[in-house]
Every structure is written in C-alpha cells, then in structure tokens.
N, C-alpha and C positions, 0 to 999 in steps of 0.2 A: 438506273435513274439518270436523268439528264442533268448535266452540270449547269446549275442555275446561276451560280455566282462565279465569275471569272476569278482565278487564283490571284491575279494582280490586285483585285479589289478587296478580297476576302480579309486580308490582314488589317487593312486600314478602316474597315467598316464595323459597325456595331455587330453584336454577336450573331444576328441572323443574316448579316451581310447586306442589309437594305436601309442603312442610314448613313449618309455621307454629308460631311460639312454641317451637321446639325439638322439635316432635312431627311425626312423619311421618303422612301421611294413611293411612287404612285400606287403600286400594288399594296404596299404595306398600309398606306393611308386608306385605301379602299377597304381593306380587310378590317381595319380599326373602325371605320365608319359604319360598315354593315353590322358589325357586332353591337355598336352603340344604338343604331336604329332599332335593333331587336331586343336589347336588354336594359337600356337606360331610359327610364320613364321621363327623365329631364331633357332627352333629346327631342328637338322640335318635330321630328318626323316619326317619333315612337308610335303614335296612334295609327299610322299607316302601315306599320310593320309589326313590332312586338305587341302592340295593342290589338292587332287582328290575329295574333297567334303565329306570326312568322318567326321561325327560329333559325339558328345556324346549327348544322349538323355537328355532332360531337367531334368528328375528325378535325373540323376547321375551328371550332369554337376557341380552343385554347392553344392552337398551334399554327402559326403563320406559315411555316415551312410546308405543312400538309396542304394548306390552301394554295400556295404557290406551286407545289408539285402537281396538284390536280388541275389548276387553271392555267398554269404557264404564265409567262410574262404577257403583259397587256400589249396587243399588237401595235397600237399607236396611241397617241394622246387623244385621238377621236373616240376611243373605245372606253366603255366602263362596264361594270358588271350588270348583268341582266338575268332575271329569273324567267325561264321559259314559261312556266306556269305561275302566273302572278299570285295565286293562292298557295303556292308551294313554298317550301323552305329553301334556305341557302344550302345547297348540297351539290356535289359533283354532277349528278344526273340532271339537275334542274338549272344550272348556271352556265353562262357563256359570256364572252366578251362581245359587246355589240355597240354600234354607232348610235348616235342620237336618233337618226331616222329609223333604224331598226327598232329601237326601244319605243319610239313614238307609236309604232304599229303593234306593240305588244303591251297594251294597257288594258286595265279592266273594262274601260269604256270602249275599246275597239270592237267594231262589228265584224264578225267573221261570216263568210258566205262559203257554203259547200256546194261545189258543182263539178261534174266531170271527175269525181274521185279526188278532188283537191279542196283543201280548206285553208283559205287565206283571207286577209282582211279586205274589206270593201275598197279601201284605198289601193291596195296592191292589184285587185282585179281591174279597177278603173285605169291604173297606169298601164297594165298589161294590154287591155283592149283599146286604149287610146281615147277615153272619154274622161270628162271632168268627174271627180268623185261626187260632187254635188248632184250632177245629173243622174248618176247611178242611185244615189240616195233618194232623190225625188221619184225615180221610177219605182223603186221598192215601196216607198211610202204611199204611192198611188195604187198599190195593190198588184203590181206586176210580179209574175213569178221570177225566181232567181234566173232561170234559163232564159226567159224573154228579156229581162233587164240586161243580161250579159251579152246576148247575141243579136238583139235588134239594132241595126245601124241607126245613127243619128239622121234626122230628117232636115236636110238643107242647112244645117248649122256647122260652122267650123269648130274644131276642137279648141280647147283652151290655148293651145300653142299656135293656133292658126293654121295648122297643117291638117291634111285629110286624116280622119281617124283610121287607125289600123283595122284590117279586116277582123271581124269578130270571130277569130278561130280559137277555140278552146282545146287544149291538148288534154286528152283523157289518159291518165296514168293507170296502168293495170294494177290491180290489188297485189300486194306482196304475199 
C-alpha cells in the first residue's frame, strides 16, 4: 500500500489524516459530497444522482481510506471525480480524476461518433481534424455519413482559428 499520509502530518491531523486546521482535504470533501448526492434526498443534486439510481460501491460508501486508496490523491485542483459511464455507479472501475474539459465531453448529452475503430465525442473529432464542432454537427444533421463528415475537407473557408484545417487523416486502431 502506498503511504498516503506523510508521517509528519499524521499526528496533527484528524483520525483519517485529512483534516487540518479545521478544514477537510479536497479528496475528503469530494468523497463526502458524492455520498450526499447519492443518498441525501435534501441534496440539491440528488435527483441527478441518487434519484436516478446512482450509488456508491460498498467499499467506498463508509470508508474514506478505501476511496483514497483506490483513487489516489487528486492530481491538481483542476481535477474532480468523474464517472466514466454516466449511468454507472461510483466505484473504482468507473471513476477517474478528470479536468473540467474532460468532464464536459463525458456528459449524458455528449454525442459520440464511431469511425475507424474509435469512439469519441463529436467535439473531440472536430478538434482532431481541425474543423469547428458546429460545422461537423451541421454536416451530420444534413444527412452526411460519419465517414464523409469527418473526411471531406472544408470548401474555401478558414477554420475557427483562422488557420488551414488539418488534413482529414483518421488513424484506424486495430482491434485488441
């Protein structure tokens, strides 16, 4: 097991080692909040979590140290907990630390496109091939196939950044 609490801090901190000077660590606050969203009907976000049947695995539900052991320390203040499958529970196989931009692309409303053996969001495809995501959305809404929408170059228009769009090269990953 990795030493999560430096010995110099352990003695002066609360019993789990993550409360200093009356403040909880960010990891502890995140753990408390995810449990509240899932089990406290008075939580303002309960309808989006517990009300939809999202739960916290037994290993994490009553033991912060298990949560911390599985998730590790938060990489930076820019990261928060993210469920990979938004309909899945809070459990080690379904959670990761993610930035706001990573989480913004992992919402129930995100549109995923599968092409060349890869399944990523429309926004990620647009960024990768160098066109505006609205252009890609319009192409698909107009009835274009995913292949055509992703590979046909723009006609005489500069990209959002004003630069030439990247060549529409899609890397096909072999199946595992």
